[in-house]
C-alpha positions as CSV (number, residue, x, y, z in Angstrom):
1,X,185.3,-192.7,-27.4
2,X,185.4,-189.8,-25.2
3,X,181.8,-188.6,-25.1
4,X,180.7,-184.9,-25.0
5,X,178.6,-184.0,-22.1
6,X,175.7,-183.4,-24.6
7,X,175.8,-185.4,-27.8
8,X,173.6,-184.0,-30.5
9,X,172.7,-185.7,-34.0
10,X,171.5,-183.3,-36.6
11,X,169.6,-184.6,-39.6
12,X,167.0,-183.0,-42.0
13,X,163.7,-183.6,-43.5
14,X,165.8,-183.8,-46.8
15,X,168.7,-182.5,-48.7
16,X,168.9,-178.6,-48.9
17,X,166.7,-177.7,-45.9
18,X,169.9,-175.9,-44.3
19,X,171.0,-178.3,-41.6
20,X,174.7,-177.5,-42.1
21,X,173.9,-173.6,-41.8
22,X,171.7,-174.2,-38.9
23,X,174.3,-176.4,-37.0
24,X,177.2,-174.0,-37.8
25,X,175.5,-170.9,-36.6
26,X,174.3,-172.7,-33.5
27,X,177.8,-173.9,-32.7
28,X,179.1,-170.4,-33.4
29,X,176.8,-168.9,-30.9
30,X,177.6,-171.5,-28.2
31,X,181.2,-170.9,-28.8
32,X,180.9,-167.2,-28.5
33,X,179.4,-167.8,-25.0
34,X,182.6,-169.7,-24.0
35,X,181.0,-173.2,-24.3
36,X,183.5,-175.9,-25.6
37,X,181.9,-177.3,-28.8
38,X,183.0,-179.8,-31.5
39,X,181.4,-180.9,-34.7
40,X,181.7,-184.2,-36.6
41,X,180.6,-184.9,-40.2
42,X,181.3,-188.7,-40.2
43,X,181.1,-188.8,-44.0
44,X,180.3,-186.4,-46.8
45,X,180.0,-186.4,-50.6
46,X,180.1,-183.6,-53.0
47,X,180.5,-182.2,-56.5
48,X,184.1,-182.0,-57.8
49,X,185.3,-178.5,-57.0
50,X,182.6,-177.6,-54.7
51,X,183.4,-175.3,-51.8
52,X,182.8,-174.7,-49.0
53,X,182.2,-178.2,-48.0
54,X,180.0,-179.1,-45.0
55,X,183.0,-180.0,-43.1
56,X,184.6,-176.8,-43.8
57,X,181.6,-174.8,-42.8
58,X,181.4,-176.8,-39.4
59,X,185.0,-176.5,-38.7
60,X,184.9,-172.6,-39.2
61,X,182.2,-172.4,-36.7
62,X,183.9,-174.6,-34.1
63,X,187.6,-173.6,-34.8
64,X,188.7,-177.1,-35.4
65,X,190.7,-178.5,-38.3
66,X,188.6,-179.7,-41.2
67,X,190.3,-183.0,-41.0
68,X,189.0,-183.4,-37.2
69,X,185.4,-182.7,-38.5
70,X,185.5,-185.2,-41.3
71,X,188.4,-187.7,-41.8
72,X,189.9,-187.1,-45.4
73,X,189.2,-190.6,-46.2
74,X,185.5,-190.2,-45.7
75,X,185.2,-187.2,-48.2
76,X,184.0,-188.6,-51.5
77,X,184.1,-186.3,-54.7
78,X,181.0,-187.5,-56.1
79,X,177.4,-186.1,-55.8
80,X,175.8,-189.2,-54.6
81,X,174.8,-190.8,-51.3
82,X,178.2,-191.5,-49.5
83,X,178.2,-195.4,-50.1
84,X,177.2,-194.9,-53.6
85,X,179.9,-192.3,-54.1
86,X,182.5,-194.6,-52.5
87,X,181.4,-197.4,-55.0
88,X,181.5,-195.1,-58.0
89,X,184.9,-194.0,-57.0
90,X,186.0,-197.5,-56.7
91,X,186.8,-197.0,-52.9
92,X,186.3,-199.5,-50.1
93,X,182.8,-200.0,-48.8
94,X,182.2,-198.9,-45.2
95,X,179.7,-199.6,-42.5
96,X,177.9,-197.6,-39.7
97,X,180.2,-199.4,-37.2
98,X,183.2,-197.9,-39.0
99,X,181.6,-194.4,-38.8
100,X,180.7,-194.7,-35.2
101,X,184.2,-196.0,-34.4
102,X,185.9,-193.1,-36.1
103,X,184.0,-190.5,-34.1
104,X,186.6,-189.1,-31.7
105,X,186.4,-186.1,-29.3
106,X,188.8,-183.9,-27.4
107,X,188.4,-183.8,-23.7
108,X,185.9,-181.4,-22.2
109,X,183.5,-181.1,-25.1
110,X,180.3,-179.7,-23.6
111,X,178.2,-179.8,-26.9
112,X,179.3,-182.4,-29.6
113,X,177.4,-182.2,-32.8
114,X,177.2,-185.0,-35.3
115,X,175.6,-184.2,-38.8
116,X,174.2,-186.8,-41.1
117,X,173.6,-186.4,-44.7
118,X,170.1,-185.9,-46.4
119,X,167.2,-187.2,-44.3
120,X,167.1,-189.8,-41.7
121,X,166.9,-192.6,-44.3
122,X,169.3,-191.4,-46.7
123,X,172.1,-193.9,-47.0
124,X,175.2,-193.1,-44.9
125,X,177.0,-196.5,-45.2
126,X,176.4,-199.8,-47.0
127,X,174.4,-201.1,-44.2
128,X,172.6,-198.2,-42.7
129,X,171.5,-194.5,-42.4
130,X,171.3,-191.7,-39.8
131,X,168.8,-193.7,-37.9
132,X,171.2,-196.5,-37.6
133,X,174.2,-194.2,-36.5
134,X,171.9,-192.8,-33.8
135,X,171.3,-196.4,-32.6
136,X,175.1,-196.9,-32.5
137,X,176.2,-193.8,-30.8
138,X,173.1,-193.0,-28.7
139,X,173.0,-189.2,-28.6
140,X,171.1,-187.1,-25.9
141,X,169.0,-185.5,-28.6
142,X,168.2,-185.8,-32.2
143,X,167.6,-182.4,-34.1
144,X,165.6,-182.4,-37.3
145,X,166.0,-179.5,-39.5
146,X,163.0,-178.7,-41.5
147,X,161.8,-176.0,-43.9
148,X,158.9,-173.9,-42.5
149,X,156.8,-174.0,-45.7
150,X,153.8,-176.0,-46.6
151,X,154.6,-179.7,-46.1
152,X,156.7,-179.0,-43.1
153,X,154.4,-181.0,-40.5
154,X,154.4,-184.1,-42.7
155,X,158.0,-183.8,-43.3
156,X,158.8,-183.4,-39.7
157,X,156.6,-186.1,-38.4
158,X,157.8,-188.6,-40.9
159,X,161.4,-187.8,-40.2
160,X,161.0,-188.1,-36.3
161,X,159.1,-191.3,-36.3
162,X,162.1,-193.6,-36.9
163,X,163.9,-192.2,-33.9
164,X,161.3,-192.9,-31.3
165,X,161.3,-193.1,-28.3
166,X,164.6,-191.0,-28.4
167,X,164.3,-187.2,-27.6
168,X,163.6,-185.3,-30.8
169,X,163.5,-181.6,-31.5
170,X,162.4,-179.9,-34.6
171,X,164.2,-176.8,-35.9
172,X,162.0,-174.8,-38.5
173,X,164.6,-173.1,-40.7
174,X,163.8,-169.9,-42.7
175,X,161.1,-169.3,-40.1
176,X,159.2,-166.0,-40.7
177,X,157.0,-164.9,-37.8
178,X,154.9,-162.7,-40.3
179,X,154.2,-165.6,-42.6
180,X,150.7,-167.2,-41.6
181,X,151.7,-170.6,-42.9
182,X,154.8,-170.7,-40.9
183,X,153.0,-169.6,-37.7
184,X,150.3,-172.2,-38.1
185,X,152.9,-175.0,-38.8
186,X,154.9,-174.0,-35.8
187,X,151.7,-174.1,-33.6
188,X,150.5,-177.4,-35.0
189,X,153.9,-179.2,-34.5
190,X,154.0,-177.8,-30.9
191,X,150.4,-178.2,-29.8
192,X,149.0,-181.1,-31.8
193,X,152.0,-183.2,-32.7
194,X,153.7,-182.5,-29.4
195,X,157.2,-181.7,-30.6
196,X,159.6,-179.2,-29.0
197,X,160.3,-176.8,-31.8
198,X,162.9,-174.0,-32.3
199,X,162.7,-171.3,-35.1
200,X,166.3,-170.1,-34.8
201,X,169.9,-171.1,-34.2
202,X,169.7,-168.6,-31.1
203,X,166.9,-170.7,-29.7
204,X,168.6,-174.0,-30.4
205,X,171.7,-172.7,-28.8
206,X,169.9,-171.6,-25.7
207,X,168.2,-175.2,-25.5
208,X,171.7,-176.8,-25.9
209,X,173.3,-174.6,-23.3
210,X,171.0,-175.8,-20.4
């Protein structure tokens, strides 16, 4: 595949931590600076009638067609992990190699972002998860989006462990600098767990722009 100059995989500590929002805002900020960005959601599953879908949110941020972000045949209208959704809908099974092979990029992309589903070990295909996809496509960076509340330290450390020794950055979503728990979690992750941590899409955009 044509590889972006900077290839980033975004996952979360779990479902609902805001990784699509964090990714989309970051990409929008980069695009506003004149940086050529693209997003890919290799596979998605959702409730019937649900909108906006993750791919729609990412496409709006990058200016791409939704079909470029997520191939139509990889959108499964069932709120289950994608391989389970495909099975429930009687669709063909697919593998990590299929998802990796389907990742295509236009020329000149400076930041290419690939978003997984759920957490690092949430099933992405019949034979693997986001950890396996990362091994297949070898990104420059893995970003783990986490809530900033109690439990963030444990969740971030557990989510980062399967990616070692690849570079990992933790993005604390919904961070409130006036919240004592949030501040202490941030300091612990940086100073004791030795993670690079950002607390806003602006900070992530700054990091990816360099």
